[in-house]
TIDREN-910416 format. One record per residue (C-alpha): residue number from 1; x, y, z. Coordinates in nm, 2 decimals. Layout:
N
{pos->NUM | xx->X | yy->Y | zz->Z}
...
//
This chain:
238
{pos->1 | xx->-5.35 | yy->-17.01 | zz->5.24}
{pos->2 | xx->-5.53 | yy->-16.82 | zz->5.08}
{pos->3 | xx->-5.61 | yy->-16.48 | zz->5.21}
{pos->4 | xx->-5.94 | yy->-16.26 | zz->5.11}
{pos->5 | xx->-5.87 | yy->-15.95 | zz->4.93}
{pos->6 | xx->-6.12 | yy->-15.63 | zz->4.94}
{pos->7 | xx->-6.06 | yy->-15.48 | zz->4.63}
{pos->8 | xx->-6.24 | yy->-15.13 | zz->4.64}
{pos->9 | xx->-6.33 | yy->-15.01 | zz->4.22}
{pos->10 | xx->-6.44 | yy->-14.62 | zz->4.30}
{pos->11 | xx->-6.76 | yy->-14.53 | zz->4.09}
{pos->12 | xx->-6.67 | yy->-14.23 | zz->3.86}
{pos->13 | xx->-6.95 | yy->-14.05 | zz->4.06}
{pos->14 | xx->-6.94 | yy->-13.67 | zz->4.24}
{pos->15 | xx->-7.05 | yy->-13.88 | zz->4.56}
{pos->16 | xx->-6.72 | yy->-14.09 | zz->4.49}
{pos->17 | xx->-7.01 | yy->-14.36 | zz->4.56}
{pos->18 | xx->-6.82 | yy->-14.72 | zz->4.63}
{pos->19 | xx->-6.87 | yy->-15.06 | zz->4.53}
{pos->20 | xx->-6.65 | yy->-15.37 | zz->4.71}
{pos->21 | xx->-6.55 | yy->-15.71 | zz->4.54}
{pos->22 | xx->-6.40 | yy->-15.96 | zz->4.76}
{pos->23 | xx->-6.19 | yy->-16.24 | zz->4.63}
{pos->24 | xx->-5.91 | yy->-16.50 | zz->4.70}
{pos->25 | xx->-5.59 | yy->-16.48 | zz->4.56}
{pos->26 | xx->-5.27 | yy->-16.71 | zz->4.66}
{pos->27 | xx->-5.00 | yy->-16.41 | zz->4.64}
{pos->28 | xx->-5.06 | yy->-16.06 | zz->4.73}
{pos->29 | xx->-4.93 | yy->-15.76 | zz->4.88}
{pos->30 | xx->-5.01 | yy->-15.70 | zz->5.23}
{pos->31 | xx->-5.20 | yy->-15.34 | zz->5.21}
{pos->32 | xx->-5.52 | yy->-15.40 | zz->5.07}
{pos->33 | xx->-5.63 | yy->-15.20 | zz->4.76}
{pos->34 | xx->-5.88 | yy->-14.96 | zz->4.90}
{pos->35 | xx->-5.60 | yy->-14.86 | zz->5.13}
{pos->36 | xx->-5.40 | yy->-14.71 | zz->4.86}
{pos->37 | xx->-5.42 | yy->-14.34 | zz->4.75}
{pos->38 | xx->-5.41 | yy->-14.40 | zz->4.40}
{pos->39 | xx->-5.16 | yy->-14.03 | zz->4.39}
{pos->40 | xx->-4.91 | yy->-13.96 | zz->4.13}
{pos->41 | xx->-4.57 | yy->-14.07 | zz->4.32}
{pos->42 | xx->-4.80 | yy->-14.36 | zz->4.49}
{pos->43 | xx->-4.59 | yy->-14.75 | zz->4.35}
{pos->44 | xx->-4.91 | yy->-14.96 | zz->4.47}
{pos->45 | xx->-4.91 | yy->-15.34 | zz->4.49}
{pos->46 | xx->-4.61 | yy->-15.49 | zz->4.32}
{pos->47 | xx->-4.69 | yy->-15.77 | zz->4.15}
{pos->48 | xx->-5.02 | yy->-16.02 | zz->4.04}
{pos->49 | xx->-5.36 | yy->-15.94 | zz->4.02}
{pos->50 | xx->-5.32 | yy->-15.64 | zz->4.28}
{pos->51 | xx->-5.11 | yy->-15.45 | zz->4.05}
{pos->52 | xx->-5.29 | yy->-15.45 | zz->3.74}
{pos->53 | xx->-5.58 | yy->-15.34 | zz->3.91}
{pos->54 | xx->-5.43 | yy->-15.10 | zz->4.07}
{pos->55 | xx->-5.27 | yy->-15.01 | zz->3.78}
{pos->56 | xx->-5.63 | yy->-14.98 | zz->3.61}
{pos->57 | xx->-5.79 | yy->-14.77 | zz->3.89}
{pos->58 | xx->-5.51 | yy->-14.53 | zz->3.84}
{pos->59 | xx->-5.47 | yy->-14.47 | zz->3.53}
{pos->60 | xx->-5.85 | yy->-14.42 | zz->3.48}
{pos->61 | xx->-5.83 | yy->-14.12 | zz->3.79}
{pos->62 | xx->-5.52 | yy->-14.03 | zz->3.58}
{pos->63 | xx->-5.75 | yy->-13.97 | zz->3.31}
{pos->64 | xx->-5.53 | yy->-14.22 | zz->3.10}
{pos->65 | xx->-5.85 | yy->-14.38 | zz->2.95}
{pos->66 | xx->-5.66 | yy->-14.57 | zz->2.67}
{pos->67 | xx->-5.43 | yy->-14.77 | zz->2.85}
{pos->68 | xx->-5.67 | yy->-14.79 | zz->3.09}
{pos->69 | xx->-5.89 | yy->-14.95 | zz->2.90}
{pos->70 | xx->-5.60 | yy->-15.24 | zz->2.75}
{pos->71 | xx->-5.47 | yy->-15.35 | zz->3.11}
{pos->72 | xx->-5.83 | yy->-15.42 | zz->3.17}
{pos->73 | xx->-5.83 | yy->-15.65 | zz->2.87}
{pos->74 | xx->-5.54 | yy->-15.83 | zz->3.02}
{pos->75 | xx->-5.77 | yy->-15.94 | zz->3.34}
{pos->76 | xx->-6.12 | yy->-16.06 | zz->3.15}
{pos->77 | xx->-6.10 | yy->-16.38 | zz->3.21}
{pos->78 | xx->-5.88 | yy->-16.41 | zz->3.49}
{pos->79 | xx->-6.11 | yy->-16.47 | zz->3.73}
{pos->80 | xx->-6.54 | yy->-16.47 | zz->3.64}
{pos->81 | xx->-6.66 | yy->-16.30 | zz->3.95}
{pos->82 | xx->-6.37 | yy->-16.03 | zz->3.83}
{pos->83 | xx->-6.53 | yy->-16.00 | zz->3.52}
{pos->84 | xx->-6.83 | yy->-15.75 | zz->3.59}
{pos->85 | xx->-6.56 | yy->-15.48 | zz->3.76}
{pos->86 | xx->-6.35 | yy->-15.51 | zz->3.53}
{pos->87 | xx->-6.62 | yy->-15.42 | zz->3.17}
{pos->88 | xx->-6.74 | yy->-15.12 | zz->3.42}
{pos->89 | xx->-6.42 | yy->-14.98 | zz->3.46}
{pos->90 | xx->-6.39 | yy->-15.08 | zz->3.10}
{pos->91 | xx->-6.70 | yy->-14.88 | zz->3.00}
{pos->92 | xx->-6.61 | yy->-14.60 | zz->3.25}
{pos->93 | xx->-6.29 | yy->-14.56 | zz->3.03}
{pos->94 | xx->-6.41 | yy->-14.64 | zz->2.70}
{pos->95 | xx->-6.75 | yy->-14.35 | zz->2.76}
{pos->96 | xx->-6.50 | yy->-14.10 | zz->2.82}
{pos->97 | xx->-6.24 | yy->-14.23 | zz->2.48}
{pos->98 | xx->-6.61 | yy->-14.20 | zz->2.31}
{pos->99 | xx->-6.64 | yy->-13.83 | zz->2.44}
{pos->100 | xx->-6.31 | yy->-13.70 | zz->2.44}
{pos->101 | xx->-6.06 | yy->-13.88 | zz->2.16}
{pos->102 | xx->-6.34 | yy->-14.00 | zz->1.97}
{pos->103 | xx->-6.24 | yy->-14.36 | zz->1.96}
{pos->104 | xx->-6.62 | yy->-14.58 | zz->1.90}
{pos->105 | xx->-6.43 | yy->-14.93 | zz->1.90}
{pos->106 | xx->-6.40 | yy->-14.96 | zz->2.26}
{pos->107 | xx->-6.74 | yy->-14.84 | zz->2.40}
{pos->108 | xx->-6.90 | yy->-15.02 | zz->2.16}
{pos->109 | xx->-6.72 | yy->-15.38 | zz->2.22}
{pos->110 | xx->-6.82 | yy->-15.36 | zz->2.61}
{pos->111 | xx->-7.11 | yy->-15.25 | zz->2.53}
{pos->112 | xx->-7.21 | yy->-15.58 | zz->2.34}
{pos->113 | xx->-7.03 | yy->-15.84 | zz->2.56}
{pos->114 | xx->-7.26 | yy->-15.59 | zz->2.85}
{pos->115 | xx->-7.55 | yy->-15.67 | zz->2.59}
{pos->116 | xx->-7.47 | yy->-16.09 | zz->2.63}
{pos->117 | xx->-7.42 | yy->-16.05 | zz->3.03}
{pos->118 | xx->-7.73 | yy->-15.82 | zz->3.07}
{pos->119 | xx->-7.75 | yy->-16.02 | zz->3.44}
{pos->120 | xx->-7.49 | yy->-15.87 | zz->3.60}
{pos->121 | xx->-7.68 | yy->-15.52 | zz->3.57}
{pos->122 | xx->-7.99 | yy->-15.66 | zz->3.86}
{pos->123 | xx->-7.90 | yy->-15.84 | zz->4.17}
{pos->124 | xx->-7.59 | yy->-15.84 | zz->4.28}
{pos->125 | xx->-7.35 | yy->-15.50 | zz->4.42}
{pos->126 | xx->-7.16 | yy->-15.36 | zz->4.09}
{pos->127 | xx->-7.52 | yy->-15.38 | zz->3.88}
{pos->128 | xx->-7.63 | yy->-15.03 | zz->4.02}
{pos->129 | xx->-7.33 | yy->-14.89 | zz->3.88}
{pos->130 | xx->-7.28 | yy->-15.08 | zz->3.56}
{pos->131 | xx->-7.71 | yy->-15.04 | zz->3.48}
{pos->132 | xx->-7.57 | yy->-14.61 | zz->3.55}
{pos->133 | xx->-7.28 | yy->-14.63 | zz->3.28}
{pos->134 | xx->-7.46 | yy->-14.87 | zz->3.05}
{pos->135 | xx->-7.70 | yy->-14.62 | zz->2.99}
{pos->136 | xx->-7.46 | yy->-14.32 | zz->3.01}
{pos->137 | xx->-7.33 | yy->-14.54 | zz->2.71}
{pos->138 | xx->-7.56 | yy->-14.54 | zz->2.50}
{pos->139 | xx->-7.62 | yy->-14.25 | zz->2.50}
{pos->140 | xx->-7.24 | yy->-14.08 | zz->2.41}
{pos->141 | xx->-7.27 | yy->-14.42 | zz->2.11}
{pos->142 | xx->-7.63 | yy->-14.26 | zz->2.04}
{pos->143 | xx->-7.52 | yy->-13.88 | zz->2.03}
{pos->144 | xx->-7.20 | yy->-14.02 | zz->1.83}
{pos->145 | xx->-7.28 | yy->-14.18 | zz->1.58}
{pos->146 | xx->-7.58 | yy->-13.90 | zz->1.51}
{pos->147 | xx->-7.36 | yy->-13.72 | zz->1.37}
{pos->148 | xx->-7.11 | yy->-14.00 | zz->1.24}
{pos->149 | xx->-7.31 | yy->-14.25 | zz->1.08}
{pos->150 | xx->-7.68 | yy->-14.25 | zz->1.10}
{pos->151 | xx->-7.74 | yy->-14.55 | zz->0.98}
{pos->152 | xx->-7.61 | yy->-14.76 | zz->1.36}
{pos->153 | xx->-7.87 | yy->-14.49 | zz->1.57}
{pos->154 | xx->-8.12 | yy->-14.70 | zz->1.52}
{pos->155 | xx->-8.00 | yy->-15.02 | zz->1.65}
{pos->156 | xx->-7.85 | yy->-14.79 | zz->1.95}
{pos->157 | xx->-8.25 | yy->-14.69 | zz->1.98}
{pos->158 | xx->-8.35 | yy->-15.04 | zz->1.98}
{pos->159 | xx->-8.12 | yy->-15.11 | zz->2.28}
{pos->160 | xx->-8.18 | yy->-14.83 | zz->2.49}
{pos->161 | xx->-8.53 | yy->-14.92 | zz->2.41}
{pos->162 | xx->-8.53 | yy->-15.26 | zz->2.55}
{pos->163 | xx->-8.38 | yy->-15.04 | zz->2.92}
{pos->164 | xx->-8.62 | yy->-14.76 | zz->2.88}
{pos->165 | xx->-8.72 | yy->-14.78 | zz->3.28}
{pos->166 | xx->-8.31 | yy->-14.73 | zz->3.32}
{pos->167 | xx->-8.32 | yy->-14.40 | zz->3.21}
{pos->168 | xx->-8.45 | yy->-14.08 | zz->3.41}
{pos->169 | xx->-8.70 | yy->-13.82 | zz->3.23}
{pos->170 | xx->-8.41 | yy->-13.60 | zz->3.14}
{pos->171 | xx->-8.22 | yy->-13.87 | zz->2.99}
{pos->172 | xx->-8.48 | yy->-13.98 | zz->2.82}
{pos->173 | xx->-8.61 | yy->-13.68 | zz->2.66}
{pos->174 | xx->-8.19 | yy->-13.63 | zz->2.54}
{pos->175 | xx->-8.21 | yy->-13.97 | zz->2.37}
{pos->176 | xx->-8.57 | yy->-13.83 | zz->2.21}
{pos->177 | xx->-8.41 | yy->-13.52 | zz->2.07}
{pos->178 | xx->-8.15 | yy->-13.69 | zz->1.90}
{pos->179 | xx->-8.41 | yy->-13.93 | zz->1.78}
{pos->180 | xx->-8.61 | yy->-13.60 | zz->1.63}
{pos->181 | xx->-8.29 | yy->-13.49 | zz->1.54}
{pos->182 | xx->-8.16 | yy->-13.79 | zz->1.31}
{pos->183 | xx->-8.49 | yy->-13.84 | zz->1.19}
{pos->184 | xx->-8.52 | yy->-13.44 | zz->1.11}
{pos->185 | xx->-8.21 | yy->-13.53 | zz->0.90}
{pos->186 | xx->-8.33 | yy->-13.81 | zz->0.69}
{pos->187 | xx->-8.58 | yy->-13.64 | zz->0.61}
{pos->188 | xx->-8.82 | yy->-13.86 | zz->0.80}
{pos->189 | xx->-9.04 | yy->-13.53 | zz->0.96}
{pos->190 | xx->-9.35 | yy->-13.68 | zz->1.08}
{pos->191 | xx->-9.14 | yy->-13.94 | zz->1.24}
{pos->192 | xx->-8.92 | yy->-13.63 | zz->1.39}
{pos->193 | xx->-9.17 | yy->-13.43 | zz->1.53}
{pos->194 | xx->-9.33 | yy->-13.74 | zz->1.68}
{pos->195 | xx->-9.01 | yy->-13.76 | zz->1.88}
{pos->196 | xx->-8.95 | yy->-13.41 | zz->1.95}
{pos->197 | xx->-9.28 | yy->-13.38 | zz->2.15}
{pos->198 | xx->-9.18 | yy->-13.71 | zz->2.34}
{pos->199 | xx->-8.88 | yy->-13.51 | zz->2.44}
{pos->200 | xx->-9.09 | yy->-13.17 | zz->2.51}
{pos->201 | xx->-9.30 | yy->-13.39 | zz->2.73}
{pos->202 | xx->-9.00 | yy->-13.49 | zz->2.97}
{pos->203 | xx->-8.83 | yy->-13.18 | zz->2.94}
{pos->204 | xx->-8.89 | yy->-12.81 | zz->2.84}
{pos->205 | xx->-8.60 | yy->-12.71 | zz->2.58}
{pos->206 | xx->-8.62 | yy->-12.42 | zz->2.33}
{pos->207 | xx->-8.37 | yy->-12.55 | zz->2.11}
{pos->208 | xx->-8.65 | yy->-12.87 | zz->2.05}
{pos->209 | xx->-8.91 | yy->-12.62 | zz->2.03}
{pos->210 | xx->-8.79 | yy->-12.41 | zz->1.73}
{pos->211 | xx->-8.73 | yy->-12.78 | zz->1.58}
{pos->212 | xx->-9.08 | yy->-12.84 | zz->1.65}
{pos->213 | xx->-9.22 | yy->-12.58 | zz->1.50}
{pos->214 | xx->-9.00 | yy->-12.57 | zz->1.19}
{pos->215 | xx->-9.11 | yy->-12.93 | zz->1.11}
{pos->216 | xx->-9.46 | yy->-12.85 | zz->1.19}
{pos->217 | xx->-9.50 | yy->-12.60 | zz->0.96}
{pos->218 | xx->-9.36 | yy->-12.79 | zz->0.72}
{pos->219 | xx->-9.63 | yy->-13.03 | zz->0.79}
{pos->220 | xx->-9.88 | yy->-12.74 | zz->0.83}
{pos->221 | xx->-9.98 | yy->-12.88 | zz->1.17}
{pos->222 | xx->-10.02 | yy->-12.66 | zz->1.47}
{pos->223 | xx->-9.75 | yy->-12.58 | zz->1.66}
{pos->224 | xx->-9.94 | yy->-12.65 | zz->2.02}
{pos->225 | xx->-9.98 | yy->-13.05 | zz->2.09}
{pos->226 | xx->-10.13 | yy->-13.21 | zz->2.40}
{pos->227 | xx->-9.96 | yy->-13.48 | zz->2.61}
{pos->228 | xx->-10.23 | yy->-13.71 | zz->2.54}
{pos->229 | xx->-10.16 | yy->-13.63 | zz->2.16}
{pos->230 | xx->-9.80 | yy->-13.68 | zz->2.22}
{pos->231 | xx->-9.89 | yy->-14.04 | zz->2.41}
{pos->232 | xx->-10.06 | yy->-14.15 | zz->2.14}
{pos->233 | xx->-9.79 | yy->-14.04 | zz->1.94}
{pos->234 | xx->-9.58 | yy->-14.27 | zz->2.14}
{pos->235 | xx->-9.77 | yy->-14.63 | zz->2.10}
{pos->236 | xx->-9.69 | yy->-14.56 | zz->1.70}
{pos->237 | xx->-9.34 | yy->-14.56 | zz->1.74}
{pos->238 | xx->-9.34 | yy->-14.85 | zz->2.03}
//
C-alpha cells in the first residue's frame, strides 16, 4: 500500500518560509522529512528517495553546494512531479556556487532547464520560490559574466527582460547599473548613459551618479535629466 509523504522543502529565505510537496512512495521511513532537524549528528532516512531528498537539503544547509547540486542530478526524472522542487534546490546551490566559487556551469545548466519549463514558475505552490530564485540566479549570472565574459551579458539581459515584472525596483536598478557599466567598458557611451539613468530613476546611488556624470561630460550632455527623458530613452532600448 502506498503511503503519502509530505516532504517539506525549505526555502533559503531569512523568514524560513516553507513549501511542501506530497507524493506517494512504496518504501519510506516512518518519519516524514519535515520532522528532521538536519543537524550534523542526525542520520536521517536510511534508503530510497527520502534519503536522497534529505541528503540534498542537509548538504544545502551545510553549505556543501557542490554535493547538493550533484545529489540533485541523481533525482532528476525519478518523478515528474518532484523535478520542480529538485530544480529549486539545485538553483539555490548553483547560485551559491557561482557567488562563492565562481563556478558558472551549474547555474547555466539549471537556468536553461527552467527557461524551458516556464510554466513551473506560475500557478503552483512552489512557483513563488522558483520565480524568486530564478531572478536571483539570472542577476548573479549577469554580474559574473559582466566581469568574465561580456559577450554573454546581453543574452542574459534578454532573459531577464522577458520576465522584468518579476524584479523589484532594487533588482531592476542593480541590473541596469551592471548593463551601464558593461556598455561603458564596450565604449557604447550613449547606451551606458541610458542604462545608468534607468538605474537612478529607480534607486539613487552615488556610484551610479558619478559614473553617469563622467559619461555625460564625455558626451557634452548636461548632468541633470528628467524622468520623462529617462522613460523616453527606455523605449529606445526595449
